[in-house]
C-alpha positions as CSV (number, residue, x, y, z in Angstrom):
1,M,158.7,-10.0,2.8
2,A,158.8,-13.1,0.6
3,I,155.5,-15.3,0.3
4,Q,156.3,-19.3,1.1
5,F,154.6,-22.0,-0.6
6,N,154.2,-25.0,0.9
7,L,154.7,-27.6,-1.6
8,L,155.1,-30.6,0.7
9,P,151.6,-31.4,0.5
10,W,151.2,-31.2,-2.9
11,R,154.1,-33.3,-3.7
12,E,152.8,-35.9,-1.4
13,E,149.3,-35.7,-3.0
14,K,151.0,-36.4,-6.1
15,R,153.3,-39.2,-5.0
16,Q,150.2,-40.8,-3.4
17,E,147.9,-40.4,-6.9
18,H,151.0,-41.8,-8.4
19,I,151.1,-44.9,-6.6
20,R,147.5,-45.4,-6.5
21,K,147.4,-45.4,-10.7
22,T,150.3,-47.5,-10.2
23,R,148.8,-50.2,-8.1
24,N,145.7,-49.7,-10.2
25,I,147.5,-50.2,-13.2
26,L,149.3,-53.3,-11.4
27,L,146.2,-54.7,-10.6
28,L,144.3,-54.1,-14.0
29,G,147.1,-56.0,-15.5
30,V,146.7,-58.6,-13.1
31,F,143.6,-58.9,-13.1
32,L,143.8,-59.0,-17.0
33,G,146.3,-61.7,-16.9
34,L,144.0,-63.7,-14.6
35,V,141.2,-63.6,-16.8
36,S,143.5,-63.8,-20.1
37,G,144.9,-67.2,-18.4
38,A,141.5,-68.1,-17.2
39,L,140.1,-67.9,-21.2
40,F,143.3,-69.7,-22.8
41,Y,143.1,-72.3,-19.9
42,T,139.4,-72.7,-21.0
43,W,139.8,-73.0,-24.2
44,K,142.9,-75.4,-24.4
45,Q,140.1,-77.2,-21.8
46,T,137.9,-77.3,-24.8
47,V,140.5,-78.5,-27.1
48,L,141.8,-81.6,-25.3
49,S,137.9,-82.2,-24.5
50,D,137.7,-82.3,-28.0
51,H,140.4,-84.5,-28.8
52,R,139.0,-86.8,-26.1
53,D,136.0,-87.2,-27.4
54,A,137.7,-88.0,-30.6
55,L,139.8,-90.7,-29.5
56,R,136.9,-92.1,-27.3
57,Y,135.0,-92.3,-30.3
58,I,137.8,-93.6,-32.9
59,T,138.0,-96.4,-29.4
60,E,134.9,-97.1,-29.9
61,K,135.1,-97.6,-33.6
62,N,137.9,-99.6,-33.6
63,N,136.2,-101.7,-30.9
64,G,133.4,-102.2,-32.7
65,L,135.8,-103.8,-35.9
66,K,137.7,-106.1,-33.9
67,P,135.1,-109.2,-34.4
68,L,134.8,-107.9,-37.7
69,L,138.5,-108.0,-38.5
70,K,138.4,-111.7,-36.5
71,E,135.9,-112.4,-38.9
72,K,137.8,-111.3,-41.5
73,K,141.0,-113.1,-40.8
74,K,138.8,-116.2,-40.1
75,L,137.5,-115.8,-43.4
76,D,140.8,-115.1,-45.3
77,K,142.1,-118.5,-43.8
78,M,138.8,-120.2,-44.8
79,K,139.7,-118.8,-48.4
80,E,143.2,-119.9,-48.5
81,V,142.2,-123.3,-47.6
82,L,139.4,-123.6,-50.2
83,T,142.0,-122.2,-52.7
84,H,144.0,-124.7,-52.1
85,Q,141.2,-127.3,-52.1
86,V,140.3,-126.0,-55.7
87,D,143.8,-126.6,-56.8
88,A,143.8,-129.8,-55.9
89,I,140.8,-130.6,-57.1
90,E,141.7,-129.1,-60.5
91,A,145.1,-130.8,-60.8
92,L,143.4,-133.9,-59.8
93,Q,140.8,-133.3,-63.2
94,A,143.4,-132.0,-65.1
95,N,145.5,-135.8,-64.2
96,R,142.3,-137.8,-64.6
97,A,142.9,-138.8,-68.1
98,S,146.4,-139.4,-67.7
99,V,146.2,-142.3,-65.6
100,S,144.4,-144.4,-68.2
101,H,146.4,-142.7,-70.8
102,M,149.6,-143.9,-69.0
103,V,148.7,-147.3,-69.3
104,E,148.0,-147.6,-72.7
105,E,150.9,-145.9,-73.6
106,L,153.0,-149.0,-71.5
107,S,150.6,-151.1,-73.2
108,V,152.1,-150.0,-76.7
109,A,155.6,-150.2,-74.9
110,N,154.7,-153.6,-73.8
111,N,155.7,-156.3,-76.8
112,Q,152.7,-159.0,-74.9
113,Q,156.2,-160.9,-74.0
114,L,156.6,-159.1,-70.6
115,F,154.6,-159.7,-67.2
116,L,154.0,-156.1,-65.6
117,T,153.8,-157.0,-61.4
118,D,153.9,-153.5,-60.2
119,F,152.8,-150.1,-61.3
120,S,153.7,-147.0,-58.9
121,L,153.0,-143.2,-59.3
122,T,154.7,-141.2,-56.5
123,D,155.3,-137.5,-57.0
124,G,155.4,-137.6,-60.9
125,Q,157.9,-140.9,-61.1
126,V,156.5,-144.0,-62.2
127,R,157.9,-147.1,-61.4
128,I,157.2,-150.4,-63.1
129,S,158.5,-153.9,-62.0
130,G,157.8,-157.0,-63.8
131,I,159.0,-160.3,-65.3
132,A,160.7,-160.6,-68.9
133,K,161.8,-164.1,-70.4
134,N,165.4,-162.5,-71.4
135,D,167.3,-158.9,-71.2
136,S,166.3,-158.3,-75.1
137,Q,162.9,-157.9,-73.9
138,I,163.6,-155.5,-71.1
139,S,165.8,-153.6,-73.7
140,D,162.8,-153.5,-76.1
141,L,160.7,-152.1,-73.4
142,M,163.3,-149.7,-72.2
143,K,163.4,-148.5,-76.0
144,R,159.7,-148.1,-76.4
145,L,159.4,-146.0,-72.9
146,R,162.0,-143.3,-74.4
147,E,159.9,-142.9,-77.6
148,S,156.7,-142.3,-75.6
149,K,155.7,-138.8,-74.9
150,W,154.6,-139.7,-71.2
151,Y,157.3,-141.7,-70.0
152,Q,160.4,-139.4,-69.6
153,E,164.0,-140.2,-69.1
154,P,163.6,-144.1,-68.1
155,R,165.8,-146.0,-66.0
156,L,166.8,-149.3,-65.2
157,L,167.0,-149.6,-61.6
158,E,167.7,-153.7,-61.6
159,I,167.8,-156.8,-63.3
160,I,167.7,-160.0,-61.0
161,S,167.6,-163.3,-62.3
162,V,165.4,-165.7,-61.2
163,P,166.5,-169.4,-61.6
164,E,163.8,-171.1,-59.6
165,K,161.1,-170.3,-62.4
166,G,163.6,-171.0,-65.5
167,E,166.9,-170.2,-66.5
168,E,166.5,-167.2,-68.3
169,I,163.4,-165.6,-66.1
170,K,164.6,-161.8,-65.0
171,R,163.0,-159.6,-62.7
172,F,163.4,-156.0,-63.4
173,S,162.3,-152.8,-62.1
174,V,162.3,-149.4,-64.0
175,V,161.8,-145.6,-62.8
176,S,160.6,-142.5,-65.3
177,Q,159.8,-139.5,-64.9
178,L,156.1,-138.7,-66.1
179,L,155.6,-135.9,-68.2
180,L,152.1,-134.5,-67.2
181,P,149.2,-134.0,-69.9
182,G,148.8,-130.3,-69.2
183,S,152.6,-129.1,-69.5
184,E,153.1,-131.1,-72.8
185,L,149.5,-129.4,-74.3
186,N,151.2,-125.9,-73.0
187,K,154.3,-126.2,-75.0
188,E,152.5,-127.2,-77.9
189,D,150.3,-124.4,-77.6
190,G,153.5,-122.2,-77.3
191,D,155.3,-123.5,-80.5
192,G,152.0,-123.5,-82.6
């Protein structure tokens, strides 16, 4: 007679043990996954919180700088206005002596037989009007103005006879470009 072994309970126990081990490993994997996910989520939240804090800090600093930026823009505008005013003042000071010098040059060019009735300066252009006894006096004035360093390219605009004041009395108008003293001095300094 042969001995018979019943292996079914042993196999069933082995199968149950294998299922239990697999379930435990699966549960351990799920638990470790949840724990690592929670740790990762916590770390990301900490990093995100740090970024939010940094962004809040930068925003606060920017908001604190906005009034200073507005003030800087105002000061820049004021600086630009003041710079233009200083430039205008310097230009006026540079040209202060030029008016008397222009009149002096005009008096040298005038042969004392002409009567000047109008003298105006607009944008560097001089307009001279007057009365002369004849055309030769006007011609002499034009020649002397051409010789002057201050009056550049004088042009005769008109000559009008005035018969009610005498046979040869003429009204005339001359226009000339004015050479500013600063530009003349700069040329001489560059040549010398």
